[in-house]
Structures are given as structure tokens and as C-alpha cells.
MMTF fields as JSON, N, C-alpha, C and O atoms, coordinates in Angstrom:
{
  "mmtfVersion": "1.0.0",
  "mmtfProducer": "UNKNOWN",
  "numBonds": 383,
  "numAtoms": 384,
  "numGroups": 96,
  "numChains": 1,
  "numModels": 1,
  "chainsPerModel": [1],
  "groupsPerChain": [96],
  "chainIdList": ["A"],
  "bondAtomList": [4, 2, 8, 6, 12, 10, 16, 14, 20, 18, 24, 22, 28, 26, 32, 30, 36, 34, 40, 38, 44, 42, 48, 46, 52, 50, 56, 54, 60, 58, 64, 62, 68, 66, 72, 70, 76, 74, 80, 78, 84, 82, 88, 86, 92, 90, 96, 94, 100, 98, 104, 102, 108, 106, 112, 110, 116, 114, 120, 118, 124, 122, 128, 126, 132, 130, 136, 134, 140, 138, 144, 142, 148, 146, 152, 150, 156, 154, 160, 158, 164, 162, 168, 166, 172, 170, 176, 174, 180, 178, 184, 182, 188, 186, 192, 190, 196, 194, 200, 198, 204, 202, 208, 206, 212, 210, 216, 214, 220, 218, 224, 222, 228, 226, 232, 230, 236, 234, 240, 238, 244, 242, 248, 246, 252, 250, 256, 254, 260, 258, 264, 262, 268, 266, 272, 270, 276, 274, 280, 278, 284, 282, 288, 286, 292, 290, 296, 294, 300, 298, 304, 302, 308, 306, 312, 310, 316, 314, 320, 318, 324, 322, 328, 326, 332, 330, 336, 334, 340, 338, 344, 342, 348, 346, 352, 350, 356, 354, 360, 358, 364, 362, 368, 366, 372, 370, 376, 374, 380, 378],
  "bondOrderList": [1, 1, 1, 1, 1, 1, 1, 1, 1, 1, 1, 1, 1, 1, 1, 1, 1, 1, 1, 1, 1, 1, 1, 1, 1, 1, 1, 1, 1, 1, 1, 1, 1, 1, 1, 1, 1, 1, 1, 1, 1, 1, 1, 1, 1, 1, 1, 1, 1, 1, 1, 1, 1, 1, 1, 1, 1, 1, 1, 1, 1, 1, 1, 1, 1, 1, 1, 1, 1, 1, 1, 1, 1, 1, 1, 1, 1, 1, 1, 1, 1, 1, 1, 1, 1, 1, 1, 1, 1, 1, 1, 1, 1, 1, 1],
  "groupList": [{"groupName": "MET", "atomNameList": ["N", "CA", "C", "O"], "elementList": ["N", "C", "C", "O"], "formalChargeList": [0, 0, 0, 0], "bondAtomList": [1, 0, 2, 1, 3, 2], "bondOrderList": [1, 1, 2], "singleLetterCode": "M", "chemCompType": "L-PEPTIDE LINKING"}, {"groupName": "ILE", "atomNameList": ["N", "CA", "C", "O"], "elementList": ["N", "C", "C", "O"], "formalChargeList": [0, 0, 0, 0], "bondAtomList": [1, 0, 2, 1, 3, 2], "bondOrderList": [1, 1, 2], "singleLetterCode": "I", "chemCompType": "L-PEPTIDE LINKING"}, {"groupName": "TRP", "atomNameList": ["N", "CA", "C", "O"], "elementList": ["N", "C", "C", "O"], "formalChargeList": [0, 0, 0, 0], "bondAtomList": [1, 0, 2, 1, 3, 2], "bondOrderList": [1, 1, 2], "singleLetterCode": "W", "chemCompType": "L-PEPTIDE LINKING"}, {"groupName": "VAL", "atomNameList": ["N", "CA", "C", "O"], "elementList": ["N", "C", "C", "O"], "formalChargeList": [0, 0, 0, 0], "bondAtomList": [1, 0, 2, 1, 3, 2], "bondOrderList": [1, 1, 2], "singleLetterCode": "V", "chemCompType": "L-PEPTIDE LINKING"}, {"groupName": "LEU", "atomNameList": ["N", "CA", "C", "O"], "elementList": ["N", "C", "C", "O"], "formalChargeList": [0, 0, 0, 0], "bondAtomList": [1, 0, 2, 1, 3, 2], "bondOrderList": [1, 1, 2], "singleLetterCode": "L", "chemCompType": "L-PEPTIDE LINKING"}, {"groupName": "CYS", "atomNameList": ["N", "CA", "C", "O"], "elementList": ["N", "C", "C", "O"], "formalChargeList": [0, 0, 0, 0], "bondAtomList": [1, 0, 2, 1, 3, 2], "bondOrderList": [1, 1, 2], "singleLetterCode": "C", "chemCompType": "L-PEPTIDE LINKING"}, {"groupName": "LYS", "atomNameList": ["N", "CA", "C", "O"], "elementList": ["N", "C", "C", "O"], "formalChargeList": [0, 0, 0, 0], "bondAtomList": [1, 0, 2, 1, 3, 2], "bondOrderList": [1, 1, 2], "singleLetterCode": "K", "chemCompType": "L-PEPTIDE LINKING"}, {"groupName": "ASP", "atomNameList": ["N", "CA", "C", "O"], "elementList": ["N", "C", "C", "O"], "formalChargeList": [0, 0, 0, 0], "bondAtomList": [1, 0, 2, 1, 3, 2], "bondOrderList": [1, 1, 2], "singleLetterCode": "D", "chemCompType": "L-PEPTIDE LINKING"}, {"groupName": "PRO", "atomNameList": ["N", "CA", "C", "O"], "elementList": ["N", "C", "C", "O"], "formalChargeList": [0, 0, 0, 0], "bondAtomList": [1, 0, 2, 1, 3, 2], "bondOrderList": [1, 1, 2], "singleLetterCode": "P", "chemCompType": "L-PEPTIDE LINKING"}, {"groupName": "ASN", "atomNameList": ["N", "CA", "C", "O"], "elementList": ["N", "C", "C", "O"], "formalChargeList": [0, 0, 0, 0], "bondAtomList": [1, 0, 2, 1, 3, 2], "bondOrderList": [1, 1, 2], "singleLetterCode": "N", "chemCompType": "L-PEPTIDE LINKING"}, {"groupName": "SER", "atomNameList": ["N", "CA", "C", "O"], "elementList": ["N", "C", "C", "O"], "formalChargeList": [0, 0, 0, 0], "bondAtomList": [1, 0, 2, 1, 3, 2], "bondOrderList": [1, 1, 2], "singleLetterCode": "S", "chemCompType": "L-PEPTIDE LINKING"}, {"groupName": "GLU", "atomNameList": ["N", "CA", "C", "O"], "elementList": ["N", "C", "C", "O"], "formalChargeList": [0, 0, 0, 0], "bondAtomList": [1, 0, 2, 1, 3, 2], "bondOrderList": [1, 1, 2], "singleLetterCode": "E", "chemCompType": "L-PEPTIDE LINKING"}, {"groupName": "ARG", "atomNameList": ["N", "CA", "C", "O"], "elementList": ["N", "C", "C", "O"], "formalChargeList": [0, 0, 0, 0], "bondAtomList": [1, 0, 2, 1, 3, 2], "bondOrderList": [1, 1, 2], "singleLetterCode": "R", "chemCompType": "L-PEPTIDE LINKING"}, {"groupName": "HIS", "atomNameList": ["N", "CA", "C", "O"], "elementList": ["N", "C", "C", "O"], "formalChargeList": [0, 0, 0, 0], "bondAtomList": [1, 0, 2, 1, 3, 2], "bondOrderList": [1, 1, 2], "singleLetterCode": "H", "chemCompType": "L-PEPTIDE LINKING"}, {"groupName": "ALA", "atomNameList": ["N", "CA", "C", "O"], "elementList": ["N", "C", "C", "O"], "formalChargeList": [0, 0, 0, 0], "bondAtomList": [1, 0, 2, 1, 3, 2], "bondOrderList": [1, 1, 2], "singleLetterCode": "A", "chemCompType": "L-PEPTIDE LINKING"}, {"groupName": "TYR", "atomNameList": ["N", "CA", "C", "O"], "elementList": ["N", "C", "C", "O"], "formalChargeList": [0, 0, 0, 0], "bondAtomList": [1, 0, 2, 1, 3, 2], "bondOrderList": [1, 1, 2], "singleLetterCode": "Y", "chemCompType": "L-PEPTIDE LINKING"}, {"groupName": "THR", "atomNameList": ["N", "CA", "C", "O"], "elementList": ["N", "C", "C", "O"], "formalChargeList": [0, 0, 0, 0], "bondAtomList": [1, 0, 2, 1, 3, 2], "bondOrderList": [1, 1, 2], "singleLetterCode": "T", "chemCompType": "L-PEPTIDE LINKING"}, {"groupName": "GLY", "atomNameList": ["N", "CA", "C", "O"], "elementList": ["N", "C", "C", "O"], "formalChargeList": [0, 0, 0, 0], "bondAtomList": [1, 0, 2, 1, 3, 2], "bondOrderList": [1, 1, 2], "singleLetterCode": "G", "chemCompType": "PEPTIDE LINKING"}, {"groupName": "PHE", "atomNameList": ["N", "CA", "C", "O"], "elementList": ["N", "C", "C", "O"], "formalChargeList": [0, 0, 0, 0], "bondAtomList": [1, 0, 2, 1, 3, 2], "bondOrderList": [1, 1, 2], "singleLetterCode": "F", "chemCompType": "L-PEPTIDE LINKING"}, {"groupName": "GLN", "atomNameList": ["N", "CA", "C", "O"], "elementList": ["N", "C", "C", "O"], "formalChargeList": [0, 0, 0, 0], "bondAtomList": [1, 0, 2, 1, 3, 2], "bondOrderList": [1, 1, 2], "singleLetterCode": "Q", "chemCompType": "L-PEPTIDE LINKING"}],
  "groupTypeList": [0, 1, 2, 3, 1, 4, 5, 6, 7, 6, 8, 9, 10, 4, 9, 11, 12, 1, 6, 1, 1, 9, 11, 13, 12, 14, 15, 4, 10, 16, 9, 8, 1, 6, 16, 4, 1, 10, 17, 8, 4, 16, 7, 6, 11, 17, 9, 0, 9, 17, 10, 18, 18, 0, 3, 11, 14, 9, 10, 11, 11, 11, 1, 10, 3, 18, 19, 12, 9, 7, 8, 1, 18, 6, 14, 9, 1, 2, 7, 11, 1, 1, 1, 10, 8, 18, 9, 6, 12, 3, 7, 9, 4, 10, 6, 9],
  "groupIdList": [1, 2, 3, 4, 5, 6, 7, 8, 9, 10, 11, 12, 13, 14, 15, 16, 17, 18, 19, 20, 21, 22, 23, 24, 25, 26, 27, 28, 29, 30, 31, 32, 33, 34, 35, 36, 37, 38, 39, 40, 41, 42, 43, 44, 45, 46, 47, 48, 49, 50, 51, 52, 53, 54, 55, 56, 57, 58, 59, 60, 61, 62, 63, 64, 65, 66, 67, 68, 69, 70, 71, 72, 73, 74, 75, 76, 77, 78, 79, 80, 81, 82, 83, 84, 85, 86, 87, 88, 89, 90, 91, 92, 93, 94, 95, 96],
  "secStructList": [7, 3, 3, 3, 3, 3, 3, 3, 3, 7, 6, 6, 7, 2, 2, 2, 2, 2, 2, 2, 2, 2, 2, 2, 2, 2, 2, 2, 2, 6, 7, 1, 1, 7, 7, 1, 3, 3, 3, 3, 3, 3, 7, 6, 6, 7, 7, 3, 3, 3, 3, 3, 3, 3, 3, 3, 7, 1, 1, 2, 2, 2, 2, 2, 2, 2, 2, 2, 1, 7, 2, 2, 2, 2, 6, 6, 7, 3, 3, 3, 3, 3, 3, 3, 3, 3, 7, 7, 7, 7, 7, 6, 6, 1, 7, 7],
  "xCoordList": [0.712, -0.18, 0.832, 1.793, 0.452, 1.414, 0.611, -0.61, 1.553, 1.396, 1.973, 2.907, 1.537, 2.145, 1.839, 0.746, 3.599, 3.835, 3.947, 4.377, 3.629, 3.754, 3.882, 3.062, 5.399, 5.419, 6.041, 7.108, 5.351, 5.655, 6.712, 6.391, 7.871, 8.391, 8.112, 7.336, 8.624, 7.558, 8.742, 9.754, 7.734, 8.074, 9.648, 10.243, 10.076, 11.626, 12.654, 13.273, 12.685, 13.75, 14.475, 14.797, 14.794, 14.986, 16.959, 17.626, 17.503, 18.508, 18.857, 19.939, 18.276, 18.124, 17.886, 18.415, 16.952, 17.21, 18.247, 18.478, 19.001, 20.307, 21.16, 22.033, 21.506, 22.024, 22.214, 23.214, 21.085, 20.468, 20.625, 20.992, 20.614, 20.073, 21.09, 20.686, 22.104, 22.943, 23.189, 23.735, 22.802, 22.159, 20.539, 20.088, 19.979, 18.668, 18.69, 18.031, 19.967, 19.904, 20.725, 20.352, 21.864, 22.406, 21.519, 21.481, 20.391, 19.408, 18.44, 17.834, 18.416, 17.288, 18.138, 17.784, 19.311, 20.042, 20.353, 20.846, 20.142, 20.116, 18.728, 18.451, 18.032, 16.884, 15.47, 14.699, 15.558, 14.633, 13.072, 12.457, 12.582, 11.548, 11.676, 12.473, 10.745, 9.959, 10.111, 9.163, 11.35, 10.684, 10.447, 11.416, 8.71, 9.024, 9.526, 10.054, 9.096, 9.855, 10.034, 8.991, 10.607, 11.113, 11.604, 12.459, 11.521, 12.065, 11.3, 10.092, 12.08, 12.036, 10.773, 10.6, 10.041, 8.645, 9.739, 10.674, 9.416, 10.181, 9.234, 8.028, 9.569, 8.692, 8.726, 9.716, 8.067, 8.684, 10.127, 10.58, 10.799, 12.053, 12.926, 14.147, 12.463, 13.371, 13.644, 13.97, 13.463, 14.088, 13.231, 12.148, 13.564, 13.493, 12.475, 12.624, 11.393, 10.51, 10.012, 9.148, 10.237, 9.008, 9.592, 10.762, 9.074, 9.242, 8.219, 7.157, 8.481, 6.893, 8.103, 9.252, 7.045, 7.335, 6.147, 5.233, 6.338, 5.689, 6.54, 7.618, 5.678, 6.533, 5.289, 4.068, 5.865, 5.143, 5.215, 6.288, 4.478, 3.946, 2.958, 1.835, 3.419, 2.311, 1.241, 0.098, 2.068, 0.69, 1.032, 2.155, 0.297, 0.842, 1.913, 2.925, 1.619, 3.082, 4.453, 5.482, 4.417, 5.449, 6.258, 7.484, 5.182, 5.625, 6.143, 7.316, 5.071, 5.68, 7.154, 7.932, 7.564, 8.759, 9.267, 9.412, 9.636, 10.178, 10.41, 11.434, 9.157, 9.499, 9.953, 10.221, 9.989, 10.572, 12.204, 12.993, 12.293, 13.982, 14.902, 16.123, 13.655, 14.468, 14.807, 13.907, 16.146, 17.17, 16.087, 15.623, 15.819, 14.754, 13.894, 13.996, 12.72, 12.282, 12.654, 12.049, 13.828, 14.506, 14.423, 13.945, 14.905, 15.202, 14.229, 14.463, 13.201, 11.664, 11.727, 11.711, 11.811, 11.785, 10.31, 10.018, 9.437, 8.855, 7.13, 6.7, 6.562, 5.361, 4.282, 3.687, 4.083, 2.959, 2.77, 2.571, 2.71, 2.742, 1.686, 0.977, 1.253, -0.272, 0.466, 1.642, 0.049, 0.2, -1.021, -1.947, -1.012, -2.632, -2.019, -0.908, -3.442, -2.804, -3.236, -4.246, -2.791, -2.964, -2.848, -2.127, -4.071, -4.647, -4.208, -5.117, -2.929, -2.162, -3.379, -3.788, -3.431, -4.773, -3.459, -3.188, -3.242, -1.866, -0.698, -0.354, 0.203, 1.157, 2.461, 3.266, 2.634, 3.533, 5.298, 6.137, 5.738, 6.896, 7.598, 8.762, 6.914, 7.172, 7.574, 8.395, 6.821, 6.949, 8.151, 8.559, 8.53, 9.577, 9.898, 10.872],
  "yCoordList": [-1.112, 0.1, 1.231, 1.222, 2.301, 3.881, 4.479, 4.528, 5.165, 5.874, 7.252, 7.182, 8.965, 9.492, 10.057, 10.354, 10.27, 11.516, 12.648, 12.876, 13.423, 14.983, 15.375, 15.479, 15.536, 16.323, 17.601, 17.835, 18.376, 19.837, 20.23, 19.824, 20.98, 21.088, 22.331, 23.249, 22.316, 23.343, 24.588, 24.527, 25.615, 27.032, 27.478, 26.605, 28.131, 28.347, 27.321, 27.47, 26.387, 25.256, 24.818, 23.651, 26.008, 25.325, 25.027, 24.143, 26.122, 25.846, 24.043, 23.478, 23.866, 22.238, 21.117, 20.005, 21.68, 20.917, 20.4, 19.329, 21.941, 21.832, 21.397, 21.278, 20.898, 20.435, 18.915, 18.2, 18.693, 16.853, 16.891, 15.724, 17.273, 17.226, 15.835, 15.115, 15.743, 15.251, 13.558, 12.615, 13.597, 12.076, 11.46, 10.323, 12.561, 12.035, 11.381, 10.406, 12.355, 11.795, 9.937, 8.852, 10.381, 8.674, 7.816, 6.848, 7.951, 7.377, 6.964, 5.893, 7.581, 7.563, 6.891, 6.115, 7.174, 6.121, 4.476, 3.617, 4.217, 2.783, 1.904, 0.734, 2.755, 2.57, 1.756, 0.886, 2.608, 1.611, 0.98, 0.078, 1.523, 2.108, 1.9, 2.154, 1.467, 1.908, 2.933, 3.463, 4.088, 5.133, 5.68, 6.174, 6.001, 6.268, 7.932, 8.452, 8.401, 10.022, 10.898, 10.641, 11.619, 12.29, 13.133, 13.099, 14.424, 15.607, 16.646, 16.589, 17.519, 18.661, 19.456, 19.475, 20.075, 20.659, 22.454, 22.544, 23.392, 24.572, 25.77, 25.637, 26.695, 28.386, 28.948, 28.586, 29.585, 30.44, 31.203, 31.844, 30.957, 31.813, 30.233, 30.344, 29.076, 27.981, 27.108, 25.924, 27.887, 27.465, 26.044, 26.064, 25.198, 23.788, 23.798, 24.909, 23.329, 23.776, 22.18, 22.244, 21.036, 20.052, 18.976, 19.215, 17.866, 16.719, 16.441, 16.785, 15.385, 15.125, 13.765, 13.763, 12.731, 11.323, 10.438, 10.256, 9.712, 9.023, 7.414, 7.148, 6.327, 5.155, 3.991, 4.148, 3.132, 1.702, 0.946, 0.915, 0.554, -0.045, -0.98, -0.885, -2.201, -2.835, -2.653, -3.109, -1.64, -1.333, 0.255, 0.744, 0.728, 2.177, 1.811, 2.494, 0.496, 0.468, 0.453, 0.718, 0.096, 0.291, 1.235, 1.311, 2.185, 3.612, 3.908, 4.221, 3.782, 4.258, 4.094, 5.04, 2.678, 2.274, 3.271, 4.312, 3.428, 3.951, 5.558, 6.179, 6.18, 7.423, 7.846, 9.005, 6.801, 6.366, 6.774, 7.511, 6.135, 5.876, 6.964, 7.044, 7.97, 9.115, 10.32, 10.784, 10.946, 11.892, 13.06, 13.41, 13.5, 14.171, 14.216, 14.996, 13.091, 12.66, 12.922, 13.752, 12.21, 11.934, 13.219, 13.583, 14.058, 15.135, 16.062, 17.268, 15.62, 16.386, 17.983, 19.056, 17.668, 18.233, 18.88, 20.075, 17.654, 18.045, 17.94, 17.041, 19.437, 19.269, 18.382, 17.647, 18.52, 17.656, 16.946, 17.354, 15.589, 14.626, 14.106, 13.549, 14.042, 13.316, 12.225, 12.442, 11.015, 9.831, 9.097, 8.836, 8.871, 8.653, 7.694, 7.664, 6.686, 5.553, 6.536, 7.227, 6.572, 7.405, 6.011, 5.015, 6.629, 6.03, 6.635, 7.143, 6.687, 7.363, 6.553, 5.457, 8.294, 7.733, 8.842, 8.651, 9.388, 10.37, 10.062, 10.206, 9.654, 9.768, 9.843, 8.915, 11.319, 12.179, 12.128, 12.374, 11.829, 11.836, 10.495, 10.626, 9.281, 8.015, 8.249, 7.499, 9.507, 9.235, 10.174, 11.264, 9.367, 10.044, 10.191, 10.835],
  "zCoordList": [0.049, -0.085, 0.068, 0.838, -0.851, -0.517, 0.036, -0.11, 0.978, 2.162, 1.827, 1.027, 2.39, 2.329, 3.435, 3.916, 4.05, 5.49, 5.053, 3.923, 5.767, 5.801, 7.477, 8.389, 7.361, 8.76, 8.679, 8.111, 9.25, 9.574, 10.974, 12.091, 10.783, 11.534, 13.003, 12.741, 14.188, 15.231, 14.159, 13.461, 14.665, 14.347, 14.697, 15.328, 14.537, 14.202, 14.848, 15.901, 14.088, 14.194, 13.178, 12.956, 12.407, 11.137, 11.48, 10.943, 12.555, 12.773, 13.817, 13.977, 14.025, 15.162, 13.836, 13.808, 12.725, 11.556, 10.719, 10.159, 10.859, 10.19, 10.548, 9.689, 11.901, 12.97, 12.624, 12.684, 12.291, 12.519, 10.995, 10.857, 10.039, 8.685, 7.966, 7.053, 8.468, 7.965, 8.579, 8.005, 9.42, 10.18, 9.796, 9.937, 9.325, 8.773, 7.609, 7.247, 6.745, 5.346, 5.344, 4.898, 6.038, 6.454, 6.657, 5.897, 7.93, 8.132, 6.751, 6.701, 6.083, 4.684, 3.892, 3.004, 4.194, 2.611, 3.408, 2.676, 4.435, 5.013, 4.384, 4.649, 3.561, 2.82, 3.715, 3.309, 5.342, 6.744, 5.927, 6.495, 4.664, 4.136, 2.312, 1.409, 2.448, 0.211, 0.264, 0.844, -0.253, -0.634, -1.481, -2.057, -2.236, -3.832, -4.196, -5.179, -2.961, -3.283, -1.994, -1.393, -1.352, -0.577, -0.639, -1.524, 0.114, 0.36, 1.228, 1.461, 1.638, 2.51, 1.417, 0.198, 2.638, 2.804, 2.921, 3.717, 2.178, 1.941, 2.607, 2.398, 3.23, 2.855, 1.488, 0.853, 0.98, -0.245, -0.272, -1.221, 1.119, 0.479, 0.373, 0.263, 0.395, 0.027, 1.158, 1.071, 2.398, 4.049, 3.971, 3.385, 4.377, 5.132, 5.864, 6.373, 6.378, 7.104, 7.462, 8.337, 7.134, 6.957, 5.987, 5.688, 5.43, 5.105, 4.775, 5.294, 3.323, 3.019, 2.391, 1.949, 2.675, 1.985, 1.778, 2.583, 0.137, -0.805, -0.526, -1.058, 0.548, 0.494, 0.416, 0.44, 0.344, 0.412, 1.822, 2.424, 2.159, 3.603, 3.86, 3.365, 4.864, 4.762, 5.619, 5.649, 6.53, 7.862, 8.588, 8.47, 9.086, 9.648, 10.55, 10.708, 11.26, 12.405, 11.737, 12.357, 10.308, 9.577, 9.51, 9.593, 9.299, 9.142, 10.523, 10.723, 11.645, 13.045, 12.992, 13.117, 12.775, 13.452, 12.552, 13.192, 11.231, 10.318, 10.774, 10.49, 11.611, 11.708, 13.274, 13.591, 14.115, 15.597, 15.265, 15.856, 14.325, 13.784, 13.341, 13.21, 13.11, 12.03, 12.876, 13.576, 12.893, 13.707, 13.866, 14.951, 12.873, 13.089, 14.125, 15.072, 13.922, 15.002, 16.136, 16.814, 16.625, 18.052, 18.388, 19.462, 17.45, 18.134, 18.22, 18.136, 18.375, 18.463, 17.822, 18.424, 16.235, 15.683, 14.922, 14.884, 14.299, 13.903, 15.076, 15.798, 14.707, 15.247, 14.931, 15.719, 13.693, 12.822, 12.153, 11.009, 12.37, 11.438, 10.862, 11.7, 9.738, 8.694, 8.386, 8.092, 8.376, 7.704, 7.245, 8.012, 6.372, 4.978, 3.948, 3.416, 3.81, 2.785, 1.398, 1.527, 0.628, -0.666, -1.966, -2.034, -2.966, -3.954, -5.256, -5.912, -5.793, -6.559, -8.376, -8.759, -8.944, -9.797, -11.243, -12.429, -10.712, -11.655, -11.529, -10.355, -12.255, -12.273, -12.99, -13.064, -13.639, -14.771, -14.237, -15.104, -12.915, -12.561, -13.389, -13.769, -13.644, -13.56, -15.254, -15.781, -16.133, -17.264, -17.753, -17.352, -18.72, -19.519, -21.212, -21.602]
}
């Protein structure tokens, strides 16, 4: 099943995010979950203020384990996390 994970950072947490970002990227490079697409959310000036993931997982518990092990989660930077099943109907990213 495909899931969307939307994580919004706490206000004024950019400096904390920058301090932990390399650990976060290293964690993601271990492929702890099948990621289809991911990247930071940004404000209009391009400053990171959250995270977006589209993943394949068998259960929400699998996603919870993925999240709990993420250094950004452990650093308590995310303020709000939304996890939702996703029914893909259009995919223009895969077309070349």
C-alpha cells in the first residue's frame, strides 16, 4: 500500500533541523522503508520547514517504526505528522 507522510517542523526550528540533517540523510540512505519520493518541505524563500515522504508499507505500524528511528523525530523537530493511505491515480513523474 502507498502512504503519504507529511511532517511539519516546529516554528523556528530551522537551525535545529540543519544540525541534524546529515544524520537524517544517512538514516534515509539505509533504506529503512521503501521510499517512492521524498524531500523537504520549504517556505516560499526555500528554507526547509518539514518533510514529505511517499512510501510503500504494509501497515501504519511499519511507518511508525520508520518515523521513530528518524533522527529528526528523535530530535523532536517535527510539530505535526500526518500519515495517510494514498490511492495513486495520476503519476506524471514516472513518465519520461
